[in-house]
N, CA, C and O atoms as a GROMACS GRO file, in nm:
protein
  372
    1MET      N    1  -7.844  -5.601  -2.133
    1MET     CA    2  -7.779  -5.576  -2.239
    1MET      C    3  -7.652  -5.491  -2.197
    1MET      O    4  -7.656  -5.397  -2.118
    2ASP      N    5  -7.557  -5.531  -2.253
    2ASP     CA    6  -7.422  -5.460  -2.252
    2ASP      C    7  -7.424  -5.309  -2.291
    2ASP      O    8  -7.432  -5.276  -2.409
    3LYS      N    9  -7.415  -5.215  -2.184
    3LYS     CA   10  -7.429  -5.078  -2.243
    3LYS      C   11  -7.320  -4.998  -2.310
    3LYS      O   12  -7.336  -4.898  -2.380
    4GLU      N   13  -7.199  -5.062  -2.274
    4GLU     CA   14  -7.089  -5.017  -2.359
    4GLU      C   15  -7.102  -5.057  -2.504
    4GLU      O   16  -7.086  -4.975  -2.594
    5LYS      N   17  -7.128  -5.173  -2.523
    5LYS     CA   18  -7.140  -5.231  -2.664
    5LYS      C   19  -7.254  -5.145  -2.746
    5LYS      O   20  -7.240  -5.106  -2.862
    6LEU      N   21  -7.367  -5.125  -2.664
    6LEU     CA   22  -7.487  -5.046  -2.737
    6LEU      C   23  -7.435  -4.905  -2.749
    6LEU      O   24  -7.483  -4.837  -2.840
    7LYS      N   25  -7.340  -4.848  -2.666
    7LYS     CA   26  -7.299  -4.715  -2.678
    7LYS      C   27  -7.199  -4.698  -2.798
    7LYS      O   28  -7.201  -4.604  -2.878
    8SER      N   29  -7.111  -4.802  -2.799
    8SER     CA   30  -7.008  -4.776  -2.916
    8SER      C   31  -7.084  -4.820  -3.049
    8SER      O   32  -7.044  -4.772  -3.155
    9SER      N   33  -7.181  -4.900  -3.049
    9SER     CA   34  -7.256  -4.929  -3.167
    9SER      C   35  -7.352  -4.818  -3.224
    9SER      O   36  -7.379  -4.807  -3.344
   10THR      N   37  -7.399  -4.738  -3.123
   10THR     CA   38  -7.498  -4.636  -3.160
   10THR      C   39  -7.426  -4.524  -3.216
   10THR      O   40  -7.471  -4.457  -3.308
   11GLU      N   41  -7.297  -4.502  -3.152
   11GLU     CA   42  -7.220  -4.382  -3.180
   11GLU      C   43  -7.186  -4.395  -3.355
   11GLU      O   44  -7.182  -4.297  -3.429
   12LYS      N   45  -7.165  -4.521  -3.394
   12LYS     CA   46  -7.128  -4.539  -3.533
   12LYS      C   47  -7.240  -4.531  -3.633
   12LYS      O   48  -7.220  -4.505  -3.751
   13ASN      N   49  -7.367  -4.557  -3.577
   13ASN     CA   50  -7.476  -4.571  -3.673
   13ASN      C   51  -7.573  -4.470  -3.660
   13ASN      O   52  -7.674  -4.490  -3.728
   14THR      N   53  -7.570  -4.364  -3.592
   14THR     CA   54  -7.680  -4.284  -3.560
   14THR      C   55  -7.714  -4.180  -3.665
   14THR      O   56  -7.637  -4.090  -3.696
   15GLU      N   57  -7.828  -4.199  -3.713
   15GLU     CA   58  -7.899  -4.129  -3.818
   15GLU      C   59  -8.015  -4.037  -3.748
   15GLU      O   60  -8.084  -4.081  -3.656
   16TYR      N   61  -8.027  -3.909  -3.801
   16TYR     CA   62  -8.135  -3.828  -3.745
   16TYR      C   63  -8.273  -3.859  -3.840
   16TYR      O   64  -8.274  -3.871  -3.963
   17ALA      N   65  -8.366  -3.866  -3.765
   17ALA     CA   66  -8.518  -3.904  -3.812
   17ALA      C   67  -8.616  -3.780  -3.733
   17ALA      O   68  -8.604  -3.748  -3.615
   18ASN      N   69  -8.705  -3.728  -3.823
   18ASN     CA   70  -8.812  -3.633  -3.755
   18ASN      C   71  -8.958  -3.671  -3.771
   18ASN      O   72  -9.052  -3.592  -3.765
   19THR      N   73  -8.966  -3.818  -3.794
   19THR     CA   74  -9.120  -3.855  -3.814
   19THR      C   75  -9.112  -4.031  -3.791
   19THR      O   76  -9.011  -4.098  -3.817
   20PHE      N   77  -9.206  -4.071  -3.751
   20PHE     CA   78  -9.207  -4.203  -3.740
   20PHE      C   79  -9.351  -4.281  -3.754
   20PHE      O   80  -9.451  -4.212  -3.736
   21ARG      N   81  -9.364  -4.400  -3.781
   21ARG     CA   82  -9.475  -4.457  -3.768
   21ARG      C   83  -9.473  -4.594  -3.681
   21ARG      O   84  -9.369  -4.657  -3.663
   22ILE      N   85  -9.580  -4.628  -3.635
   22ILE     CA   86  -9.564  -4.760  -3.540
   22ILE      C   87  -9.694  -4.853  -3.580
   22ILE      O   88  -9.810  -4.815  -3.587
   23GLY      N   89  -9.646  -4.978  -3.603
   23GLY     CA   90  -9.770  -5.085  -3.638
   23GLY      C   91  -9.725  -5.208  -3.567
   23GLY      O   92  -9.623  -5.220  -3.498
   24TYR      N   93  -9.819  -5.303  -3.595
   24TYR     CA   94  -9.792  -5.412  -3.524
   24TYR      C   95  -9.855  -5.545  -3.601
   24TYR      O   96  -9.938  -5.529  -3.690
   25THR      N   97  -9.822  -5.640  -3.572
   25THR     CA   98  -9.875  -5.772  -3.622
   25THR      C   99  -9.921  -5.867  -3.494
   25THR      O  100  -9.905  -5.826  -3.379
   26GLU      N  101  -9.973  -5.983  -3.517
   26GLU     CA  102 -10.004  -6.061  -3.376
   26GLU      C  103  -9.871  -6.082  -3.299
   26GLU      O  104  -9.882  -6.101  -3.177
   27THR      N  105  -9.745  -6.082  -3.355
   27THR     CA  106  -9.637  -6.120  -3.286
   27THR      C  107  -9.527  -6.025  -3.254
   27THR      O  108  -9.432  -6.065  -3.187
   28GLU      N  109  -9.531  -5.914  -3.294
   28GLU     CA  110  -9.443  -5.816  -3.307
   28GLU      C  111  -9.503  -5.661  -3.325
   28GLU      O  112  -9.602  -5.629  -3.391
   29PHE      N  113  -9.424  -5.581  -3.256
   29PHE     CA  114  -9.455  -5.441  -3.318
   29PHE      C  115  -9.323  -5.394  -3.382
   29PHE      O  116  -9.210  -5.442  -3.374
   30PHE      N  117  -9.370  -5.282  -3.448
   30PHE     CA  118  -9.250  -5.226  -3.536
   30PHE      C  119  -9.273  -5.080  -3.535
   30PHE      O  120  -9.378  -5.018  -3.520
   31VAL      N  121  -9.132  -5.031  -3.555
   31VAL     CA  122  -9.149  -4.880  -3.570
   31VAL      C  123  -9.056  -4.830  -3.689
   31VAL      O  124  -8.942  -4.876  -3.691
   32ASP      N  125  -9.087  -4.757  -3.770
   32ASP     CA  126  -9.018  -4.700  -3.897
   32ASP      C  127  -9.002  -4.568  -3.856
   32ASP      O  128  -9.088  -4.502  -3.798
   33PHE      N  129  -8.875  -4.525  -3.891
   33PHE     CA  130  -8.823  -4.380  -3.861
   33PHE      C  131  -8.798  -4.337  -3.995
   33PHE      O  132  -8.748  -4.408  -4.083
   34GLY      N  133  -8.839  -4.196  -4.008
   34GLY     CA  134  -8.818  -4.133  -4.147
   34GLY      C  135  -8.774  -3.998  -4.120
   34GLY      O  136  -8.774  -3.946  -4.008
   35LEU      N  137  -8.732  -3.939  -4.240
   35LEU     CA  138  -8.690  -3.806  -4.240
   35LEU      C  139  -8.785  -3.732  -4.358
   35LEU      O  140  -8.795  -3.777  -4.472
   36VAL      N  141  -8.840  -3.633  -4.318
   36VAL     CA  142  -8.930  -3.548  -4.384
   36VAL      C  143  -8.839  -3.409  -4.403
   36VAL      O  144  -8.798  -3.345  -4.307
   37LYS      N  145  -8.816  -3.376  -4.531
   37LYS     CA  146  -8.732  -3.264  -4.559
   37LYS      C  147  -8.829  -3.132  -4.596
   37LYS      O  148  -8.926  -3.144  -4.670
   38PRO      N  149  -8.794  -3.021  -4.543
   38PRO     CA  150  -8.881  -2.902  -4.543
   38PRO      C  151  -8.903  -2.865  -4.693
   38PRO      O  152  -8.988  -2.778  -4.711
   39GLU      N  153  -8.846  -2.912  -4.799
   39GLU     CA  154  -8.862  -2.861  -4.939
   39GLU      C  155  -8.954  -2.960  -5.004
   39GLU      O  156  -8.992  -2.937  -5.118
   40ASN      N  157  -8.996  -3.079  -4.933
   40ASN     CA  158  -9.082  -3.158  -4.988
   40ASN      C  159  -9.133  -3.251  -4.864
   40ASN      O  160  -9.089  -3.362  -4.836
   41GLU      N  161  -9.234  -3.180  -4.794
   41GLU     CA  162  -9.316  -3.234  -4.685
   41GLU      C  163  -9.402  -3.369  -4.708
   41GLU      O  164  -9.450  -3.433  -4.615
   42ARG      N  165  -9.415  -3.399  -4.829
   42ARG     CA  166  -9.516  -3.481  -4.856
   42ARG      C  167  -9.423  -3.607  -4.892
   42ARG      O  168  -9.485  -3.712  -4.909
   43LYS      N  169  -9.303  -3.613  -4.905
   43LYS     CA  170  -9.209  -3.725  -4.911
   43LYS      C  171  -9.140  -3.759  -4.772
   43LYS      O  172  -9.103  -3.675  -4.689
   44VAL      N  173  -9.129  -3.892  -4.761
   44VAL     CA  174  -9.078  -3.929  -4.643
   44VAL      C  175  -8.974  -4.031  -4.674
   44VAL      O  176  -9.003  -4.128  -4.743
   45GLU      N  177  -8.855  -4.014  -4.625
   45GLU     CA  178  -8.723  -4.113  -4.663
   45GLU      C  179  -8.731  -4.191  -4.540
   45GLU      O  180  -8.732  -4.144  -4.426
   46LEU      N  181  -8.738  -4.326  -4.575
   46LEU     CA  182  -8.732  -4.419  -4.459
   46LEU      C  183  -8.571  -4.420  -4.420
   46LEU      O  184  -8.481  -4.425  -4.504
   47ILE      N  185  -8.555  -4.415  -4.285
   47ILE     CA  186  -8.420  -4.400  -4.231
   47ILE      C  187  -8.376  -4.521  -4.158
   47ILE      O  188  -8.259  -4.560  -4.161
   48SER      N  189  -8.475  -4.583  -4.088
   48SER     CA  190  -8.462  -4.711  -4.026
   48SER      C  191  -8.600  -4.775  -3.977
   48SER      O  192  -8.699  -4.710  -3.944
   49SER      N  193  -8.588  -4.907  -3.977
   49SER     CA  194  -8.698  -4.993  -3.917
   49SER      C  195  -8.650  -5.080  -3.823
   49SER      O  196  -8.546  -5.143  -3.838
   50ILE      N  197  -8.738  -5.086  -3.705
   50ILE     CA  198  -8.708  -5.197  -3.614
   50ILE      C  199  -8.831  -5.257  -3.574
   50ILE      O  200  -8.940  -5.200  -3.577
   51SER      N  201  -8.811  -5.375  -3.537
   51SER     CA  202  -8.914  -5.475  -3.474
   51SER      C  203  -8.888  -5.552  -3.380
   51SER      O  204  -8.774  -5.598  -3.382
   52PHE      N  205  -8.974  -5.590  -3.275
   52PHE     CA  206  -8.957  -5.644  -3.155
   52PHE      C  207  -9.076  -5.721  -3.127
   52PHE      O  208  -9.185  -5.686  -3.173
   53PRO      N  209  -9.061  -5.835  -3.046
   53PRO     CA  210  -9.159  -5.917  -2.981
   53PRO      C  211  -9.256  -5.817  -2.905
   53PRO      O  212  -9.225  -5.708  -2.856
   54THR      N  213  -9.372  -5.873  -2.906
   54THR     CA  214  -9.500  -5.802  -2.826
   54THR      C  215  -9.460  -5.824  -2.699
   54THR      O  216  -9.483  -5.730  -2.623
   55GLU      N  217  -9.406  -5.920  -2.650
   55GLU     CA  218  -9.365  -5.946  -2.507
   55GLU      C  219  -9.312  -5.846  -2.424
   55GLU      O  220  -9.335  -5.832  -2.304
   56ILE      N  221  -9.221  -5.760  -2.512
   56ILE     CA  222  -9.128  -5.654  -2.428
   56ILE      C  223  -9.185  -5.514  -2.456
   56ILE      O  224  -9.122  -5.414  -2.422
   57MET      N  225  -9.306  -5.506  -2.520
   57MET     CA  226  -9.361  -5.381  -2.552
   57MET      C  227  -9.378  -5.289  -2.415
   57MET      O  228  -9.343  -5.171  -2.409
   58VAL      N  229  -9.431  -5.353  -2.322
   58VAL     CA  230  -9.445  -5.258  -2.169
   58VAL      C  231  -9.310  -5.232  -2.129
   58VAL      O  232  -9.299  -5.118  -2.084
   59GLU      N  233  -9.204  -5.299  -2.131
   59GLU     CA  234  -9.075  -5.265  -2.093
   59GLU      C  235  -9.015  -5.140  -2.181
   59GLU      O  236  -8.939  -5.052  -2.141
   60PHE      N  237  -9.070  -5.155  -2.308
   60PHE     CA  238  -9.005  -5.047  -2.413
   60PHE      C  239  -9.080  -4.917  -2.370
   60PHE      O  240  -9.016  -4.813  -2.360
   61ILE      N  241  -9.203  -4.919  -2.347
   61ILE     CA  242  -9.280  -4.791  -2.306
   61ILE      C  243  -9.218  -4.746  -2.192
   61ILE      O  244  -9.166  -4.634  -2.197
   62LEU      N  245  -9.213  -4.813  -2.084
   62LEU     CA  246  -9.173  -4.770  -1.962
   62LEU      C  247  -9.024  -4.722  -1.960
   62LEU      O  248  -8.987  -4.642  -1.874
   63HIS      N  249  -8.947  -4.765  -2.044
   63HIS     CA  250  -8.800  -4.707  -2.073
   63HIS      C  251  -8.818  -4.586  -2.141
   63HIS      O  252  -8.758  -4.490  -2.093
   64LEU      N  253  -8.876  -4.569  -2.228
   64LEU     CA  254  -8.925  -4.443  -2.322
   64LEU      C  255  -8.977  -4.333  -2.230
   64LEU      O  256  -8.924  -4.222  -2.228
   65PHE      N  257  -9.090  -4.368  -2.147
   65PHE     CA  258  -9.148  -4.264  -2.054
   65PHE      C  259  -9.054  -4.213  -1.942
   65PHE      O  260  -9.059  -4.095  -1.908
   66ASN      N  261  -8.961  -4.307  -1.881
   66ASN     CA  262  -8.862  -4.264  -1.779
   66ASN      C  263  -8.758  -4.190  -1.856
   66ASN      O  264  -8.722  -4.083  -1.808
   67SER      N  265  -8.712  -4.225  -1.955
   67SER     CA  266  -8.620  -4.132  -2.029
   67SER      C  267  -8.656  -4.019  -2.038
   67SER      O  268  -8.577  -3.930  -2.007
   68ALA      N  269  -8.785  -3.988  -2.081
   68ALA     CA  270  -8.851  -3.846  -2.107
   68ALA      C  271  -8.862  -3.770  -1.948
   68ALA      O  272  -8.826  -3.653  -1.934
   69LEU      N  273  -8.907  -3.839  -1.853
   69LEU     CA  274  -8.907  -3.769  -1.740
   69LEU      C  275  -8.769  -3.755  -1.698
   69LEU      O  276  -8.749  -3.651  -1.636
   70LYS      N  277  -8.701  -3.805  -1.709
   70LYS     CA  278  -8.536  -3.762  -1.676
   70LYS      C  279  -8.469  -3.651  -1.764
   70LYS      O  280  -8.389  -3.564  -1.730
   71TYR      N  281  -8.520  -3.677  -1.884
   71TYR     CA  282  -8.474  -3.535  -1.982
   71TYR      C  283  -8.547  -3.430  -1.934
   71TYR      O  284  -8.475  -3.332  -1.915
   72GLU      N  285  -8.685  -3.411  -1.901
   72GLU     CA  286  -8.748  -3.303  -1.846
   72GLU      C  287  -8.692  -3.247  -1.730
   72GLU      O  288  -8.696  -3.125  -1.716
   73LYS      N  289  -8.631  -3.331  -1.632
   73LYS     CA  290  -8.568  -3.290  -1.514
   73LYS      C  291  -8.433  -3.240  -1.539
   73LYS      O  292  -8.395  -3.136  -1.486
   74GLU      N  293  -8.355  -3.312  -1.620
   74GLU     CA  294  -8.215  -3.265  -1.629
   74GLU      C  295  -8.191  -3.138  -1.719
   74GLU      O  296  -8.097  -3.061  -1.697
   75PHE      N  297  -8.286  -3.119  -1.826
   75PHE     CA  298  -8.275  -2.987  -1.916
   75PHE      C  299  -8.384  -2.896  -1.875
   75PHE      O  300  -8.404  -2.800  -1.950
   76ASN      N  301  -8.461  -2.909  -1.764
   76ASN     CA  302  -8.563  -2.836  -1.707
   76ASN      C  303  -8.665  -2.775  -1.848
   76ASN      O  304  -8.703  -2.660  -1.873
   77LYS      N  305  -8.686  -2.885  -1.911
   77LYS     CA  306  -8.770  -2.866  -2.014
   77LYS      C  307  -8.930  -2.945  -2.000
   77LYS      O  308  -8.940  -3.061  -1.957
   78ASP      N  309  -9.019  -2.883  -2.032
   78ASP     CA  310  -9.152  -2.930  -2.013
   78ASP      C  311  -9.193  -3.010  -2.137
   78ASP      O  312  -9.232  -2.938  -2.229
   79LEU      N  313  -9.194  -3.136  -2.159
   79LEU     CA  314  -9.239  -3.201  -2.266
   79LEU      C  315  -9.374  -3.261  -2.237
   79LEU      O  316  -9.427  -3.327  -2.327
   80GLY      N  317  -9.431  -3.248  -2.134
   80GLY     CA  318  -9.578  -3.276  -2.088
   80GLY      C  319  -9.582  -3.401  -2.034
   80GLY      O  320  -9.694  -3.451  -2.030
   81PHE      N  321  -9.490  -3.464  -1.992
   81PHE     CA  322  -9.485  -3.608  -1.917
   81PHE      C  323  -9.529  -3.577  -1.780
   81PHE      O  324  -9.610  -3.647  -1.719
   82LYS      N  325  -9.472  -3.471  -1.732
   82LYS     CA  326  -9.502  -3.472  -1.562
   82LYS      C  327  -9.653  -3.426  -1.566
   82LYS      O  328  -9.713  -3.470  -1.468
   83LYS      N  329  -9.713  -3.368  -1.630
   83LYS     CA  330  -9.844  -3.326  -1.636
   83LYS      C  331  -9.944  -3.456  -1.668
   83LYS      O  332 -10.054  -3.472  -1.616
   84ALA      N  333  -9.887  -3.536  -1.754
   84ALA     CA  334  -9.959  -3.675  -1.805
   84ALA      C  335  -9.936  -3.741  -1.652
   84ALA      O  336 -10.044  -3.754  -1.594
   85THR      N  337  -9.847  -3.775  -1.591
   85THR     CA  338  -9.829  -3.834  -1.475
   85THR      C  339  -9.917  -3.787  -1.351
   85THR      O  340  -9.972  -3.867  -1.276
   86GLU      N  341  -9.925  -3.652  -1.337
   86GLU     CA  342 -10.016  -3.594  -1.238
   86GLU      C  343 -10.151  -3.629  -1.272
   86GLU      O  344 -10.222  -3.670  -1.181
   87LYS      N  345 -10.200  -3.618  -1.391
   87LYS     CA  346 -10.323  -3.635  -1.437
   87LYS      C  347 -10.353  -3.773  -1.402
   87LYS      O  348 -10.452  -3.797  -1.334
   88SER      N  349 -10.274  -3.870  -1.443
   88SER     CA  350 -10.309  -4.019  -1.420
   88SER      C  351 -10.318  -4.036  -1.283
   88SER      O  352 -10.408  -4.111  -1.245
   89ASN      N  353 -10.248  -3.984  -1.199
   89ASN     CA  354 -10.248  -4.003  -1.051
   89ASN      C  355 -10.382  -3.938  -1.002
   89ASN      O  356 -10.447  -4.004  -0.922
   90GLU      N  357 -10.421  -3.842  -1.032
   90GLU     CA  358 -10.545  -3.766  -0.991
   90GLU      C  359 -10.670  -3.880  -1.056
   90GLU      O  360 -10.766  -3.907  -0.983
   91ASN      N  361 -10.663  -3.921  -1.149
   91ASN     CA  362 -10.777  -4.015  -1.184
   91ASN      C  363 -10.789  -4.141  -1.102
   91ASN      O  364 -10.898  -4.192  -1.075
   92LYS      N  365 -10.658  -4.194  -1.057
   92LYS     CA  366 -10.663  -4.298  -0.942
   92LYS      C  367 -10.708  -4.280  -0.832
   92LYS      O  368 -10.722  -4.382  -0.763
   93GLN      N  369 -10.748  -4.153  -0.775
   93GLN     CA  370 -10.794  -4.120  -0.659
   93GLN      C  371 -10.936  -4.109  -0.640
   93GLN      O  372 -10.982  -4.077  -0.530
   0.00000   0.00000   0.00000
């Protein structure tokens, strides 16, 4: 994918979400992003919904995971991914 196209596209259409849900069918996964406002925590406003074929799920997860690891390193913040990686490596031994 052309990163410059993606960058210019996301800069124009970025919206804030603070909750999500994930689902699937036999042929695709979907992620709905929503906004819960403090004054009404029972109501969720749907911000965006994406779907993608099941064949790219592993790639999607690996990109998310690697991005989180880079974030932890760059901003020196512990999101828990380093511990999860270490625990996974211990279980393999």
